[in-house]
C-alpha positions in Angstrom: -2.6 26.1 22.4 -3.6 25.1 26.0 -1.1 23.7 28.5 -2.8 20.3 28.2 -2.4 20.3 24.4 1.2 21.3 24.7 1.9 18.4 27.1 0.1 16.0 24.7 2.2 17.3 21.8 5.4 17.0 23.7 4.5 13.4 24.6 4.0 12.5 21.0 7.2 14.2 19.9 9.2 12.4 22.5 7.7 9.0 21.7 8.3 9.4 18.0 11.8 10.7 18.4 12.8 7.8 20.7 11.3 5.4 18.2 13.4 6.9 15.4 16.6 7.4 17.2 18.7 5.8 14.4 18.0 8.8 12.1 19.9 12.0 12.4 18.3 14.6 14.7 17.8 17.1 11.8 15.9 14.5 9.7 13.8 13.4 12.6 12.8 16.9 13.5 12.0 17.8 9.9 9.8 14.7 9.5 7.9 15.2 12.8 7.2 18.9 12.3 3.5 19.3 11.5 3.5 15.7 10.3 -0.3 15.3 10.5 -1.2 18.4 8.5 1.6 18.8 6.0 0.9 17.8 2.4 1.6 14.3 1.1 4.4 15.6 -1.0 6.1 17.4 1.9 5.6 14.5 4.3 7.1 12.0 2.0 10.1 14.1 1.1 10.7 15.1 4.7 10.5 11.6 6.0 12.5 9.8 3.2 15.7 9.7 5.3 13.9 8.0 8.1 12.3 5.5 5.8 15.5 4.6 3.9 18.4 5.2 6.3 16.8 4.5 9.7 16.2 1.3 11.6 13.2 -1.0 11.7 11.7 0.7 14.7 11.8 4.0 12.8 10.1 2.4 9.8 7.4 0.8 12.0 6.8 4.2 13.5 6.6 5.7 10.1 4.1 3.0 9.1 1.8 4.1 11.9 2.2 7.7 10.9 1.2 6.9 7.3 -1.7 4.8 8.6 -2.8 7.7 10.9 -2.6 10.3 8.1 -4.7 8.4 5.5 -7.3 7.5 8.2 -7.9 11.1 9.3 -11.7 11.3 9.6 -14.1 13.2 7.4 -17.9 13.5 7.6 -19.8 10.5 6.4 -21.9 11.6 3.5 -23.9 8.4 3.1 -24.4 6.9 6.5 -22.0 3.9 6.0 -20.6 4.3 9.5 -22.4 4.4 12.8 -20.0 7.0 14.0 -20.9 9.5 11.3 -17.3 9.7 10.1 -15.1 7.7 7.7 -11.4 7.7 6.8 -10.5 10.2 4.2 -9.2 7.6 1.8 -12.8 6.5 1.2 -13.2 9.7 -0.7 -10.1 9.2 -2.9 -10.1 8.1 -6.6 -10.6 4.4 -7.3 -9.1 2.4 -10.1 -12.4 2.8 -12.0 -12.2 6.6 -11.5 -8.6 6.7 -12.7 -8.5 4.3 -15.6 -11.3 5.6 -17.7 -11.0 6.8 -21.2 -11.7 10.4 -20.1 -11.1 10.5 -16.3 -13.1 13.3 -14.6 -12.9 12.5 -10.9 -13.1 15.5 -8.6 -11.4 15.2 -5.2 -13.6 16.3 -2.4 -14.4 15.4 1.2 -17.3 13.2 0.1 -17.0 9.5 0.5 -18.6 6.8 -1.7 -21.7 4.9 -0.8 -20.4 1.6 -2.0 -17.3 -0.5 -2.5 -15.6 -0.4 -5.9 -13.7 -3.7 -5.9 -10.7 -4.5 -8.2 -10.3 -7.7 -10.1 -8.9 -10.4 -7.8 -5.3 -11.3 -8.4 -6.1 -15.0 -8.6 -8.8 -14.3 -11.2 -6.5 -12.1 -13.2 -4.0 -14.9 -13.4 -6.8 -17.0 -14.9 -8.1 -14.3 -17.2 -11.4 -13.9 -15.4 -12.7 -10.5 -14.4 -14.9 -9.5 -11.4 -16.8 -6.3 -11.6 -19.3 -6.6 -8.7 -18.8 -7.0 -4.9 -18.9 -10.6 -3.7 -18.0 -12.2 -0.3 -14.4 -10.9 -0.3 -13.1 -7.7 -1.9 -10.1 -5.6 -2.5 -10.5 -1.9 -3.2 -7.8 0.4 -4.5 -7.8 4.2 -4.0 -5.1 6.8 -4.6 -4.5 10.4 -3.6 -4.6 13.4 -5.9 -0.8 13.4 -6.4 -1.0 9.9 -8.0 -4.2 10.5 -9.8 -3.0 13.7 -11.5 0.2 12.2 -12.7 -1.6 9.1 -14.2 -4.5 11.0 -15.8 -3.0 14.5 -16.6 0.8 14.6 -16.6 1.7 11.3 -18.2 -1.7 10.2 -19.5 -1.3 6.6 -18.4 -4.9 5.9 -17.9 -5.1 4.1 -21.3 -2.7 1.5 -22.8 -2.1 3.7 -25.8 -1.2 6.6 -23.5 1.3 4.3 -21.7 2.9 3.3 -25.0 2.9 6.9 -26.3 4.6 8.1 -23.1 7.3 5.5 -23.1 7.9 5.6 -26.9 8.5 9.3 -26.6 11.5 8.5 -24.4 9.9 9.1 -21.0 10.2 7.0 -17.9 7.2 6.3 -15.7 8.3 7.9 -12.4 5.4 8.6 -10.0 5.8 11.9 -8.1 7.1 12.0 -4.5 4.0 12.0 -2.3 2.0 9.6 -4.4 0.0 7.3 -2.1 -1.7 4.1 -3.2 -4.0 2.2 -0.9 -5.6 -1.2 -1.1 -8.3 -2.1 1.4 -9.4 -5.7 2.2 -13.1 -6.2 3.0 -15.3 -9.2 3.9 -19.0 -9.3 3.9 -20.3 -9.7 7.5 -21.5 -13.3 7.9 -24.7 -14.3 9.8 -22.7 -14.8 13.0 -21.4 -11.2 12.9 -18.0 -9.6 12.4 -15.1 -10.3 14.7 -15.1 -8.3 18.0 -13.3 -5.0 17.5 -13.4 -5.0 13.7 -14.5 -1.8 12.0 -17.8 -2.3 10.2 -19.3 -0.2 7.3 -22.8 -0.5 5.9 -22.4 0.0 2.1 -25.1 0.1 -0.5 -24.3 -3.5 -1.6 -24.1 -4.9 1.9 -22.4 -4.7 5.3 -18.6 -5.4 5.4 -15.9 -5.5 8.0 -12.5 -4.1 7.3 -9.7 -6.6 7.3 -6.7 -4.4 6.6 -4.9 -1.9 4.4 -1.9 -1.9 2.1 -0.1 1.4 1.9 2.6 2.3 -0.6 4.1 5.7 -0.7 6.6 7.2 -3.2 9.3 8.9 -1.1 12.1 9.6 -3.5 12.4 9.9 -7.3 13.6 6.7 -9.1 17.4 6.5 -9.2 18.5 7.8 -12.6 21.4 5.5 -13.4 20.0 2.2 -12.0 18.1 -0.6 -13.8 14.9 -0.3 -11.9 14.2 -4.1 -12.1 17.3 -4.9 -10.2 18.4 -1.9 -8.1 18.2 -2.1 -4.3 18.1 1.7 -4.1 14.8 2.5 -2.4 12.1 4.9 -3.7 8.8 3.5 -2.4 7.8 2.7 1.2 5.5 -0.3 1.8 3.5 -1.4 4.8 0.4 -3.5 5.3 -2.0 -3.2 8.3 -4.0 -6.2 9.3 -6.8 -6.9 11.8 -5.0 -8.2 14.9 -7.4 -11.1 15.4 -7.3 -12.6 11.9 -6.7 -16.3 12.3 -3.0 -17.2 12.3 -1.8 -13.6 12.1 0.4 -13.8 15.1 2.2 -16.9 13.7 2.7 -15.2 10.4 4.0 -12.0 11.9 6.3 -13.6 14.3 7.7 -16.4 12.2 7.4 -15.5 8.5 7.4 -11.7 8.1 11.0 -10.5 8.0 11.0 -6.7 8.7 9.1 -6.0 12.0 9.7 -3.9 15.1 6.4 -3.7 17.0 5.8 -0.5 18.9 4.5 -0.3 22.5 0.8 0.4 23.0 1.8 3.8 24.5 3.7 4.8 21.3 0.8 3.7 19.1 -1.7 5.6 21.2 0.4 8.8 21.0 0.6 8.6 17.2 -3.1 7.9 16.8 -3.9 10.7 19.3 -1.9 13.2 17.4 -3.9 12.4 14.2 -7.2 12.7 16.1 -8.1 9.0 15.6 -7.2 7.5 19.0 -10.0 5.4 20.5 -11.9 5.0 17.2 -11.1 1.3 16.7 -7.9 1.7 14.7 -6.0 0.1 17.6 -7.4 -3.2 16.5 -5.1 -3.1 13.5 -1.3 -3.2 13.2 1.4 -3.3 10.5 2.6 -6.8 9.6 5.9 -5.1 8.8 7.5 -2.7 6.3 9.6 -3.0 3.1 11.8 -0.6 1.1 13.8 -3.0 -1.2 14.1 -6.5 -2.5 16.3 -8.1 0.1 17.3 -7.5 3.8 19.9 -4.7 3.8 20.1 -4.9 0.0 22.6 -7.7 0.2 20.7 -10.0 -2.1 20.8 -13.2 0.0 17.6 -12.9 2.1 14.3 -11.8 0.5 12.1 -9.4 2.5 8.8 -11.0 3.2 5.8 -8.8 3.6 2.1 -9.4 2.9 -1.4 -9.7 4.3 -2.9 -13.1 5.1 -6.1 -12.2 3.2 -4.8 -10.1 0.3 -1.8 -12.5 -0.2 -3.5 -15.7 0.9 -2.3 -17.4 -2.4 1.3 -17.0 -1.1 0.9 -19.1 2.0 1.8 -22.7 2.2 0.9 -25.5 2.6 -2.9 -24.5 2.7 -3.8 -21.0 1.7 -6.9 -21.0 3.9 -5.1 -21.8 7.1 -2.4 -19.1 8.0 -1.8 -20.5 11.4 -0.3 -23.7 9.8 1.8 -22.0 7.1 5.4 -23.0 7.0 6.2 -20.5 4.3 4.8 -17.2 3.1 6.0 -16.2 -0.3 4.9 -12.6 -0.4 6.9 -9.5 -1.1 5.2 -6.1 -1.9 8.3 -4.6 -3.5 9.3 -7.6 -5.6 5.8 -8.3 -6.9 5.2 -4.7 -7.9 8.6 -4.4 -9.5 7.4 -6.7 -12.3 4.7 -4.3 -13.4 6.1 -3.6 -16.9 5.3 -3.3 -20.5 7.3 -4.2 -23.7 6.9 -1.2 -26.0 7.9 -3.3 -29.1 5.4 -6.1 -28.6 3.0 -3.8 -26.7 2.6 -6.6 -24.1 2.3 -6.2 -20.4 4.4 -8.6 -18.2 2.1 -11.3 -16.7 1.1 -11.0 -13.1 3.4 -13.1 -10.9 4.3 -13.4 -7.2 8.1 -13.3 -6.9 10.2 -12.7 -3.8 13.8 -11.5 -3.4 16.0 -9.9 -6.1 15.0 -10.2 -9.7 17.2 -11.1 -12.7 16.7 -10.7 -16.4 15.9 -14.4 -16.6 12.8 -14.0 -14.4 9.7 -14.9 -16.4 6.0 -15.0 -16.3 3.6 -17.2 -18.4 1.1 -15.8 -20.8 -2.4 -17.5 -20.9 -1.3 -19.5 -23.9 1.7 -20.8 -21.9 4.3 -18.6 -23.6 7.1 -17.5 -21.2 7.9 -13.8 -21.2 11.3 -12.9 -19.8 11.7 -9.6 -17.8 15.1 -8.8 -19.5 13.7 -9.2 -23.0 12.6 -5.6 -23.7 10.3 -4.9 -20.8 10.2 -1.4 -19.4 9.2 -0.8 -15.7 6.1 1.0 -14.8 7.4 2.2 -11.4 5.9 -0.6 -9.3 2.4 0.3 -10.5 0.4 -2.8 -11.1 -2.8 -0.8 -11.5 -1.4 0.6 -14.8 -0.9 -2.9 -16.1 -4.2 -4.2 -14.8 -6.5 -1.3 -15.8 -5.1 1.0 -18.5 -7.6 0.3 -21.2 
């Protein structure tokens, strides 16, 4: 390693250590050691103490570290990027790859040539499916840790597989190191994409990248807790959004509850360590982070976290105008916690958008208007809505 490289590495380590000063020195060092190159399993396990016992600044730093890891660049196999490189998550398994009758996806360093959009949440609520790209899309991908558990270990890629696994006395508990990502895309309009936005030329059209949800399993589920109601954290949530999205500053500063923005120097040092500094990722930032239902687990103040495009339905009074929102009813942890199935009725819990702590009386409405109560026989699917949505 050259002297210049050693100085750069020392700068990164100092910046990250200062940002995570609330954590113990031993846990900080363990997390930061080889943080770019270590496996997803090791990184999640080594950084769990920072995620769950540190302060907001440490969590914000960890969000940038996750963002930098998943966006490490690989060679563009299909010419979708002018730079000739794309983020590695574009080569990960999609929902379509995962929830097939006989999944056969092979992980490689080869990205897709087109978007593989998921069904929009608003359409899911109305029972309408969307299979082809349109003007606005969300695309889910997952790493090999998550894919292998779903398709090989637990066989959760089909509904019958889910029922067999649970009825055999098992609990869905995604492995530590599982990474689930949801990207938000918008077709580039005639006037062009916003300045600074990352643009990709897919087979179905040219799209600009509006942001990225990242959820990472960092600890096994608590064994003695009711998973619908416990404030004991196991997943880490963050959502990155394009910094010039209309109204994003208002939402971040007034409606999101768990934020601690880093300095440009700290951000640059993290991106630089991952080799992605100066590639346009600086135009995005985390809206915040979340690890449990309520602030400090006290039950009185819900944690609010979401993306103004991916959770536009949660903004009020007009979902299309984030700059005027007076409330933003979005919570990654709480919403995902209702991903569940009743093994007796073989019914999935309906998609809903709750915030704050759940209770057994929390309900969702079936398409026929029937209310299904969370405490009436439902079994959690470890925050994994993709299982509910797509297990065939």
